[in-house]
C-alpha positions in Angstrom: -51.6 -53.2 12.5 -54.8 -55.3 11.5 -56.7 -57.0 14.4 -55.8 -60.7 13.1 -51.9 -59.7 12.3 -51.7 -58.2 15.7 -52.9 -61.4 17.1 -50.5 -63.4 15.3 -47.5 -61.0 16.4 -48.7 -61.3 20.0 -48.9 -65.2 19.8 -45.7 -65.6 18.0 -43.6 -63.3 20.5 -45.2 -64.8 23.4 -44.3 -68.3 21.9 -40.7 -67.5 21.4 -40.6 -66.7 25.1 -42.2 -69.8 26.0 -39.8 -71.6 24.1 -36.8 -70.1 25.9 -38.1 -70.4 29.2 -40.6 -73.2 29.4 -43.2 -71.8 31.9 -45.7 -74.0 32.4 -48.8 -71.4 32.8 -47.8 -69.3 30.1 -47.5 -72.7 27.8 -51.1 -73.4 29.2 -52.2 -69.9 28.3 -50.8 -70.2 24.7 -52.3 -73.5 24.1 -55.7 -71.6 24.4 -54.6 -68.7 22.3 -52.7 -70.7 19.4 -54.0 -69.5 16.3 -52.3 -72.6 14.4 -54.3 -75.3 15.9 -56.9 -74.9 13.3 -56.4 -74.0 9.6 -59.9 -72.1 8.8 -61.0 -68.5 8.8 -63.7 -69.5 11.0 -61.4 -70.2 14.0 -58.3 -67.8 15.0 -57.6 -69.5 18.5 -57.9 -72.9 19.5 -60.2 -71.9 22.2 -62.6 -69.4 20.1 -63.4 -67.8 23.1 -60.0 -66.1 23.4 -60.1 -64.8 20.1 -63.5 -63.3 21.1 -61.9 -62.0 23.9 -59.2 -60.3 21.7 -62.0 -58.5 19.3 -63.9 -56.9 22.5 -60.6 -55.7 24.0 -59.9 -54.9 20.4 -62.9 -53.0 19.9 -62.8 -51.2 23.1 -59.2 -50.1 22.8 -58.7 -49.5 19.4 -62.5 -49.6 17.9 -64.1 -51.8 15.7 -62.5 -52.4 12.1 -59.7 -49.9 12.6 -56.0 -50.6 12.5 -53.9 -50.2 15.6 -50.7 -48.8 16.7 -48.2 -50.9 18.4 -48.9 -49.4 21.6 -52.5 -50.0 21.1 -51.9 -53.6 20.2 -49.8 -54.1 23.7 -52.8 -52.7 25.6 -55.1 -55.1 24.1 -52.6 -57.8 24.7 -52.1 -56.8 28.1 -55.8 -57.3 28.4 -55.5 -60.9 27.9 -52.5 -61.1 30.0 -53.7 -59.3 33.0 -56.8 -62.0 32.5 -54.7 -64.7 33.0 -52.6 -63.4 35.7 -55.3 -62.3 38.0 -58.5 -64.4 37.0 -56.5 -67.7 36.9 -53.3 -66.8 38.7 -51.1 -67.8 35.8 -47.5 -67.0 36.3 -46.6 -65.4 33.1 -42.9 -64.3 33.9 -41.9 -61.4 32.0 -44.5 -61.8 29.1 -45.3 -57.9 29.7 -41.9 -56.9 28.9 -41.3 -59.2 26.3 -44.3 -57.9 24.5 -43.3 -54.3 24.9 -39.7 -55.1 23.7 -41.5 -57.4 20.6 -44.0 -54.9 19.5 -41.2 -51.9 19.5 -42.8 -50.1 22.3 -40.7 -47.3 24.0 -41.0 -46.9 27.9 -42.6 -43.8 27.7 -45.4 -45.1 25.7 -46.4 -48.2 28.0 -48.2 -45.8 30.4 -50.2 -44.4 27.6 -50.8 -48.1 26.3 -52.4 -49.2 29.6 
């Protein structure tokens, strides 16, 4: 999966979860991460720093300009979720397990991904 495609997949999966549960902190996080706020190639997220963080995590976990496996995409997404949960004390509910299922990650692959 390409980096931008993976970002959209992560966002869309979490957005569906938010629509079903309306967790305030998750909604706040998604407003920063939204790739639909700007219609340009220059900006991918509503807060450009968020996509820059995604790219940095991608480079560390996957490698620059490389495609990722679903478990690698999950690991990159967990980097962002962990930041919001740990540093901003956001309650993101079951976001991790929702992403795991949405990306098709098997339980035995989770330990390898993170």
